N, C-alpha and C positions, 0 to 999 in steps of 0.2 A: 270594668270596661264594658261588659255586656249591658249592664243597667244604664250606663251613660248613653250607649248607642240606642237602646230602646226608648229612652226618654226623648232623644232627638228625632227618633223615627216616628213622625206624625203623618197624618193624611193631609198633606199640603195642598191647598187649592188656590195658591197665589205664588207666582214665580217671577224672578228677574229675567226678563226675556233677552237681556243683553248677554247673559251667560249661556252660550250654546253648549249643549252636551254633545260630545263627539261620538263617532262610530266606534272608536277604540274604547272609550269609557263604557259604552253599551256592551261591547264584546267582553270586556272584563267582568261586567255584572253577570252575563250569561255563563262565563267560565266558572263562576262560583256555584251555579246550579248543578254543574257536573259532580260536585262533591256532596250533594244532598242525597238523603235516602230516597228511594223510589219504590212504589208498590211492586212487590214481586220482582224488583229490579228490571221491569219491562222497559222503562224509560221512553214512553211514547211522546213526550212533550218536545215541541220545537218552538223557536222564538223568531218573531219578525221584528227587526230593529228599524226604527224610524227616527232619523235625525235631520233629514233634509226638510227645509222649511215648508215646501209645498205639500209633501206627504204628511208631515206633522199637522199642518192646518186641516187637511182632509180627514185625518183621524180625529182631531179635536172636534170638528163639527158633527161627528157621529157619536159623541160621548155625552152623558148626562151626569152632572156633578152635584154633590151635596143635596141629596133627596130631602133632608130635614129643613133645608133652607131654600125652597124653590123660588121664592121671591127675589133672591139675589142673583140668579143666573151666573153662577160661578163656573170657571174663574172669570174675574172681571176683565174687561178689555185691557190689553197690555200686560196681563199677568198670567198668560198661558204657559204651559210647560214647553220646553224646547226639544223634547224627545219622548218617545213611547217605546215600550216593548210589549208586543202582543204575545201572550202565552197561548200556544195552540197545541192541539193534539193531532198527530199523524195517524189517521184512522187505518192506514195500511199496516201499522204496527199493532194496534188494538182499536177496535171500533167502539168499545164501551167507555164513553167519556165520563160517565158518573163514577166509574171505578177509580179515576185518577184525580178527582177534585181535591183530595187532601194533598196530593203532590203539588198541585197548582198553588195552594196556599203556602206550602213549605218553600217552594222556589221563589214565589213573589216576595215573601218576607225576607228571604236570604238576599235577594237583589236589592231590596229597600235598605237593609242594614249595610250592604256594601256601598250603596249610594251615600248614606250618612257618613261613612268612613271617608268618602271623597269630598265631603262638604256639600253634597247635593241632598235632595229629598225627593219624595214621590207620593203617589196616591194610587191605590188599587181602585179600578173603576169596573164595577160589575154591571152597571147600567149603560148599555150602548146599543146602537143600531147595528145588529149583527150583519145584515147584508151590506150596509154602508162600510163597515170595517173590512169585510171581505173584499169589496170593490176597491177601497182606498189602498189596501195592501196587495191587491191582485193575488189573493190566495187561491190556490187550486182547490178543487172540490174535496180532495182527501185531507186537507188541512183545515181543522175546525178551530176558530178562535174561542177560547175559554175565559180569558181575563185580559183586560187592557191595563197596563201600568204606566202611569205618567212619570216623567223625570224632569228635573230642572233644579236651579238654585232657589231654595225657598225665599220668599219675600212676603212673609206675613208672621204675625205673632200668634203663637198657639199656647194656651195656658191649660195645663192639666190641673184638675181640682177634684177633691173628694165629692162623690155624688151624694146628694141628700135624698130626694124622692125620685128624681128623674135622671136618666142618663142621656137625654137628647142634647147634642151639641148645639151651641148658639153663638151668635156674634154680639158683642157689646157695642155701645155707641161709638167707640173708637175704631171698631172694625176688628178688634182682637177676637180670635176664635177660641171659645172655651169648650173643653172636653171633660165632662164629668166622668170619673172612673169610680167603679164600685170599690168600697174599702176592703181591705184584706179580710177583716172579720166577717164581711158579708159573703165572701167567696168560699170559705172553708166550711165544709159540712161537719 
């Protein structure tokens, strides 16, 4: 079951905009994060949920997608996510944001696997306009955004393949997204 979830959990950059992600679905994804391990159990992470169209659009315009394919300007028009969760740190709990970056990865992956279970998908977005995100979400000074995670119903084909020489993802002439993965033999020392 885990392998199947992992195979379906891709970094989607195209979504069916007619399928809206609800506030309740986002809350359920954040509920999963409460079960995750946390560094020294300090738990300084907080989550901003965006599902309303205007706020989602404001967050979207402050993100940059698919750095390896800058000529495509992804997501394409009409293929944007319908929700976001901004993973933040409450600096009143702990001001050292670098200390909790592994926690950010753990909770992001957990939410994405939860999304797959719901028939949704997502994408972690580390390239964003920080001040634009703070303004779009109206975050107070003590809440620092660390990662933006997009959610929606996937509407693109993603093909996993064994990497040969390069691991850079690419799109073929049909628009299918190819993701080369290193072979198991290449990973084990």
